[in-house]
C-alpha positions in Angstrom: 6.2 5.2 4.8 4.7 1.8 4.0 6.7 -1.4 3.8 6.2 -1.8 0.1 7.0 1.8 -0.8 10.2 1.6 1.3 11.2 -1.8 0.0 10.7 -0.7 -3.7 12.3 2.7 -3.2 14.7 3.2 -6.2 16.5 5.8 -4.2 17.2 3.4 -1.4 18.4 0.8 -3.8 20.6 3.3 -5.7 22.2 4.4 -2.4 22.9 0.8 -1.5 24.6 0.2 -4.8 27.1 3.1 -4.4 27.4 3.8 -0.6 29.6 1.3 1.1 28.8 0.7 4.8 31.6 1.1 7.3 31.2 -2.4 8.7 32.3 -5.5 6.9 35.5 -6.6 5.2 36.3 -4.3 2.2 38.7 -6.8 0.7 35.9 -9.3 0.4 34.1 -6.9 -1.9 37.2 -6.7 -4.1 37.5 -10.5 -4.3 33.8 -10.8 -5.2 34.1 -8.1 -7.9 37.3 -9.8 -9.2 35.5 -13.1 -9.3 32.5 -11.9 -11.3 34.9 -10.2 -13.7 36.7 -13.5 -14.3 33.4 -15.2 -14.8 32.5 -12.7 -17.5 35.9 -13.1 -19.1 35.5 -16.9 -19.2 32.1 -16.6 -20.7 33.3 -14.0 -23.2 36.1 -16.3 -24.3 33.6 -19.2 -24.8 31.1 -17.0 -26.6 33.8 -15.6 -28.9 34.7 -19.1 -29.9 31.0 -20.0 -30.4 30.6 -17.0 -32.7 33.7 -18.1 -34.6 32.1 -21.4 -35.5 31.4 -23.5 -32.5 33.0 -25.0 -29.4 34.9 -27.7 -31.5 37.3 -24.9 -32.5 38.4 -24.2 -29.0 41.6 -26.3 -29.4 43.1 -23.7 -31.9 42.7 -20.9 -29.4 44.0 -22.8 -26.4 47.1 -23.9 -28.3 47.6 -20.3 -29.6 47.4 -18.7 -26.1 50.8 -17.5 -24.9 52.1 -18.3 -21.4 51.2 -14.7 -20.4 47.5 -15.3 -21.0 47.2 -19.0 -19.9 45.3 -17.8 -16.8 42.3 -17.0 -19.0 41.6 -20.7 -19.3 41.6 -21.0 -15.5 39.2 -18.1 -14.9 36.6 -20.8 -13.9 38.4 -20.8 -10.6 36.4 -17.6 -10.0 33.4 -19.8 -9.0 35.6 -21.4 -6.3 36.4 -17.9 -5.1 32.7 -17.3 -4.9 32.2 -20.5 -2.9 35.0 -19.5 -0.5 33.4 -16.1 0.0 30.0 -17.8 0.7 31.6 -20.2 3.2 33.4 -17.4 4.9 30.3 -15.1 5.1 27.8 -17.7 6.1 30.1 -19.3 8.7 30.8 -15.9 10.2 27.1 -15.2 10.4 26.3 -18.5 12.0 29.3 -18.3 14.4 28.0 -15.0 15.7 24.4 -16.3 16.1 25.7 -19.4 18.0 27.7 -17.1 20.3 24.7 -14.9 20.8 21.9 -17.4 21.3 23.6 -20.8 21.7 21.9 -22.2 18.6 20.8 -21.5 15.0 17.3 -20.5 14.0 17.2 -22.8 11.0 13.8 -21.7 9.7 14.9 -18.0 9.7 18.2 -18.9 8.1 16.6 -20.9 5.3 14.1 -18.1 4.6 16.8 -15.5 4.5 18.8 -17.6 2.0 15.8 -18.2 -0.3 14.9 -14.5 -0.2 18.4 -13.6 -1.1 18.7 -15.9 -4.2 15.2 -16.7 -5.4 13.4 -13.4 -6.4 15.9 -12.4 -9.2 16.4 -16.0 -10.1 12.7 -16.6 -10.4 12.4 -13.6 -12.7 15.0 -15.1 -15.1 13.4 -18.5 -15.0 10.0 -16.9 -15.8 11.5 -15.1 -18.8 13.1 -18.3 -20.1 9.8 -20.2 -19.7 7.8 -17.5 -21.6 10.5 -17.6 -24.4 10.4 -21.4 -24.4 14.2 -21.4 -24.3 16.1 -24.7 -25.0 15.3 -27.3 -22.3 12.7 -24.9 -20.7 10.8 -28.0 -19.5 13.7 -28.5 -17.1 13.3 -25.1 -15.4 11.5 -26.8 -12.5 14.9 -28.3 -11.5 16.3 -24.8 -11.3 13.5 -23.6 -9.1 14.1 -26.4 -6.7 17.9 -25.9 -6.9 18.6 -29.5 -8.1 19.5 -28.7 -11.7 23.0 -29.9 -11.1 21.7 -33.4 -10.5 21.0 -33.7 -14.3 23.3 -33.9 -17.3 25.0 -30.6 -17.8 23.8 -30.0 -21.4 20.2 -31.0 -20.6 19.7 -28.1 -18.2 18.0 -24.8 -19.2 20.7 -22.5 -17.8 24.0 -24.3 -17.9 25.9 -21.8 -15.7 23.2 -21.9 -13.0 24.7 -25.2 -11.5 26.6 -23.1 -9.0 23.4 -21.6 -7.6 22.2 -25.1 -6.9 25.5 -26.0 -5.2 25.3 -22.9 -3.1 21.7 -23.5 -2.0 22.6 -27.2 -1.2 25.5 -25.9 0.9 23.2 -23.5 2.7 20.9 -26.4 3.6 23.5 -28.8 4.9 26.1 -26.6 6.7 24.0 -25.2 9.5 22.7 -28.7 10.4 26.3 -30.0 10.5 27.4 -27.1 12.5 24.8 -27.8 15.2 25.1 -31.6 15.3 28.5 -32.7 14.2 31.2 -30.1 14.3 32.7 -29.6 17.7 34.4 -26.2 18.3 37.5 -27.6 20.0 38.1 -30.0 17.1 36.8 -27.7 14.4 40.1 -27.3 12.5 40.6 -31.1 12.5 37.1 -31.5 11.0 37.9 -29.0 8.3 41.3 -30.5 7.5 39.7 -34.0 7.3 36.9 -32.8 5.1 39.4 -31.1 2.7 41.4 -34.3 2.4 38.1 -36.2 1.9 37.2 -33.7 -0.9 40.3 -34.6 -2.7 39.7 -38.4 -2.2 36.2 -38.1 -3.6 37.4 -36.4 -6.7 40.2 -39.0 -7.1 37.9 -42.0 -6.8 35.3 -40.5 -9.2 37.9 -39.6 -11.8 39.9 -42.9 -11.5 36.7 -44.9 -11.6 35.2 -43.1 -14.6 35.9 -44.9 -17.9 36.3 -41.6 -19.8 38.2 -39.4 -17.5 40.6 -42.2 -16.5 41.6 -43.0 -20.0 41.7 -39.6 -21.7 44.5 -37.0 -21.5 43.8 -34.0 -19.4 43.7 -31.8 -22.5 40.7 -33.7 -23.8 38.5 -31.7 -21.4 39.2 -28.6 -23.5 39.5 -30.2 -26.9 36.6 -32.7 -27.0 33.2 -31.2 -26.4 31.7 -34.6 -25.5 34.4 -35.2 -22.9 34.0 -31.7 -21.6 30.2 -32.1 -21.1 30.8 -35.5 -19.4 33.4 -33.8 -17.2 31.0 -31.1 -16.2 28.3 -33.6 -15.2 30.5 -36.0 -13.4 33.0 -34.0 -11.5 32.5 -30.2 -12.1 29.0 -29.2 -11.1 28.2 -31.2 -7.9 28.4 -30.2 -4.3 30.2 -33.4 -3.3 33.0 -32.6 -5.7 33.2 -28.8 -5.0 32.7 -28.5 -1.2 36.4 -28.1 -0.7 36.1 -24.4 -1.5 33.3 -23.9 1.1 35.5 -25.7 3.7 38.4 -23.3 3.0 36.1 -20.2 3.4 34.6 -21.6 6.6 38.0 -22.2 8.0 39.1 -18.6 7.3 36.0 -17.5 9.2 36.8 -19.7 12.1 40.3 -18.4 12.5 39.2 -14.8 12.1 36.3 -15.2 14.6 37.7 -17.5 17.3 41.5 -17.3 16.9 42.2 -13.9 15.4 45.0 -12.9 17.8 46.9 -16.2 17.5 46.4 -16.2 13.8 47.9 -12.6 13.5 50.8 -13.6 15.7 51.5 -16.8 13.7 51.3 -15.2 10.2 53.0 -11.9 11.0 55.6 -12.9 13.6 56.8 -16.4 13.0 59.1 -17.6 10.2 56.7 -20.5 9.5 53.7 -18.2 9.2 55.5 -16.0 6.7 56.7 -19.0 4.8 53.1 -20.3 4.7 51.9 -17.0 3.2 54.7 -17.0 0.6 54.0 -20.7 -0.3 50.3 -20.0 -0.6 50.9 -17.1 -3.0 53.2 -19.1 -5.2 50.9 -22.2 -5.2 47.8 -20.1 -6.1 49.7 -18.4 -8.8 51.1 -21.6 -10.3 47.7 -23.4 -10.3 45.9 -20.4 -11.8 48.5 -20.0 -14.6 48.8 -23.7 -15.6 47.4 -24.2 -19.1 46.4 -27.9 -18.9 44.3 -27.7 -22.1 47.1 -27.6 -24.6 46.7 -30.4 -27.1 50.3 -31.5 -26.7 49.8 -32.2 -23.0 49.5 -35.8 -21.9 50.8 -36.3 -18.4 49.9 -40.0 -18.1 47.5 -41.7 -15.7 48.7 -40.8 -12.2 49.6 -37.1 -12.7 46.2 -36.6 -14.5 44.3 -38.3 -11.6 46.2 -36.3 -9.0 45.5 -33.1 -10.9 41.8 -33.7 -11.2 41.7 -34.7 -7.5 43.8 -32.0 -6.0 44.4 -29.0 -8.2 41.1 -27.2 -7.5 41.3 -27.8 -3.8 45.0 -26.8 -3.7 44.0 -23.5 -5.3 41.2 -23.0 -2.8 43.5 -23.8 0.1 46.2 -21.5 -1.2 43.8 -18.7 -1.9 42.1 -19.0 1.4 45.5 -18.5 3.1 46.1 -15.4 1.0 42.6 -14.2 1.9 43.2 -14.7 5.6 46.5 -12.9 5.3 44.7 -9.9 3.7 42.0 -9.9 6.3 44.7 -9.6 9.1 46.7 -7.1 7.0 49.8 -9.2 6.6 52.7 -7.2 5.2 53.3 -9.5 2.2 49.7 -9.2 1.0 49.1 -5.5 2.0 49.5 -4.2 -1.6 46.9 -6.7 -2.9 44.7 -5.9 0.1 44.8 -2.2 -0.6 44.0 -2.8 -4.3 41.1 -5.1 -3.5 39.8 -2.8 -0.8 39.5 0.2 -3.2 36.0 1.7 -3.4 35.7 1.3 -7.2 35.2 -2.4 -6.7 32.1 -2.0 -4.5 29.4 -1.4 -7.1 30.5 -4.4 -9.2 30.6 -6.5 -6.0 27.1 -5.4 -5.2 26.0 -6.4 -8.7 27.8 -9.7 -8.6 24.8 -12.0 -8.1 22.7 -10.2 -10.8 25.7 -10.1 -13.0 26.1 -13.9 -12.7 22.5 -14.4 -13.7 22.5 -12.0 -16.7 26.0 -12.0 -18.0 25.1 -14.7 -20.6 22.8 -12.2 -22.3 25.1 -9.2 -22.2 28.1 -11.3 -23.3 26.2 -12.8 -26.2 25.1 -9.3 -27.4 28.6 -7.9 -27.1 30.3 -10.8 -28.9 27.7 -10.8 -31.7 28.3 -7.0 -32.1 32.0 -7.5 -32.1 31.8 -10.2 -34.7 29.6 -8.1 -37.0 31.8 -5.1 -36.5 35.0 -7.0 -37.4 33.4 -8.6 -40.5 32.1 -5.2 -41.6 35.4 -3.2 -41.2 38.1 -5.9 -41.7 36.3 -8.7 -43.6 37.4 -11.3 -41.1 36.7 -12.5 -37.5 39.7 -13.8 -35.7 38.1 -15.6 -32.7 41.5 -17.0 -31.7 42.8 -13.5 -30.9 43.3 -13.0 -27.2 43.3 -9.3 -27.8 39.9 -9.4 -29.5 38.6 -11.4 -26.5 39.9 -8.8 -24.0 38.4 -6.0 -26.0 35.0 -7.8 -26.0 35.4 -8.3 -22.2 36.0 -4.6 -21.7 32.6 -3.9 -23.4 30.9 -6.9 -21.7 31.6 -5.8 -18.1 29.8 -2.4 -18.4 27.0 -4.0 -20.5 26.5 -6.6 -17.8 26.6 -4.0 -15.0 23.9 -1.9 -16.9 21.6 -4.9 -17.3 22.2 -6.2 -13.8 21.5 -2.8 -12.3 17.9 -3.1 -13.4 17.5 -6.4 -11.6 19.4 -5.1 -8.6 17.3 -1.9 -8.3 13.9 -3.3 -8.9 14.0 -7.0 -7.8 17.1 -8.0 -5.7 17.3 -5.0 -3.3 13.5 -4.6 -2.7 13.2 -8.2 -1.6 16.3 -8.0 0.6 14.9 -5.0 2.4 11.6 -6.9 3.0 13.6 -9.8 4.3 15.6 -7.6 6.7 12.5 -5.8 7.9 10.7 -9.1 8.7 13.9 -10.4 10.4 14.0 -7.3 12.6 10.3 -7.7 13.5 11.0 -11.4 14.5 13.9 -10.2 16.7 11.7 -7.7 18.4 9.0 -10.2 19.1 11.5 -12.7 20.5 12.8 -9.9 22.8 9.2 -9.1 23.9 9.5 -5.6 22.5 7.0 -3.5 20.7 8.9 -3.8 17.4 9.7 -0.1 17.4 13.2 -0.8 16.1 11.6 -2.4 13.0 9.6 0.7 12.1 10.4 2.0 8.6 12.3 5.2 8.5 10.3 8.3 7.5 11.1 9.7 4.1 
């Protein structure tokens, strides 16, 4: 079988979508699937409000949200969960390569990352360029993964800032790992960088004439403040790298200190208390509705919240993630839930779903609005129940749309990437690249 016929085999791609391999961490698949579900929910909420009349109406829905559904407004933390997973997986991959070869093949690493993200992304960018979507003249910045350097509302795909942040992380981290980070002081480096991440956010927020003078709720209620917030402190690597640091640290403990980590978390009172505290902290941050119009904490609490809340969530969730990865008794029920096989297809589709969910969510919310107007004569965009119903339709719609990209773009290019990587390995070993031969079908 030729390389192209194997790479673009729909059967191979379909099997990859549904058949989970034995190796790997099943709980990571669950976290990835949960994260993309939260992203879809967040975008469904925003689109429902947009269909109701525009983003200026968001205050009514935020204030109407009960304490039981306050977490909906924090589902943007799902992107931090994605960043933690990226930090964890990439660090683990590089740790193993360093152990095996003593170095990192930077060229091969960068090619693998580009081949992972760019093909499906390029397809979306091409469609937007042909359609002359708003700000399509800025699509070059997406192609170069620098779109987050520009004002948020001036970009062609507003939600694609995270792809730029990820690619920038991929570029920087291997170099730092080779030149700066010392294994014996690795934890100190990570702790220092996490503190530094909070300080950066504090100095940016406190030095900004808008963020330092407005109540925290203005980010939700004032669209101009929200867009400014997105550009200044939300969509930049230097304000979001704390999540990567937390994921990298989890990978370090699991790779180099697994036995001592298991002993500390499972057998010491301090370790058990750390897990409990992490669960409580992550839950509290995730359920805090800071967008209510009656909230005005004052200067210092607002600055500390902007500086630390996101990194506190990442730190807390990373401890919970580490506990699940070592099967801690307190997190075992959550570990079993997130390790279930039904998460796997959604986890596999998470990247394509992130690219295309704006389309599917828009279609579903429009259909929901038209249906409600037809059958009830009104459209209550402030109803959490309506948003959740829309979400339940948006998830399978996103999966269906994403499956097309996954089967015909994402997976074929990944198989070509893996084949070329195996050929390079065989050449480096002086072999006859027999191990890289394509399987007969």
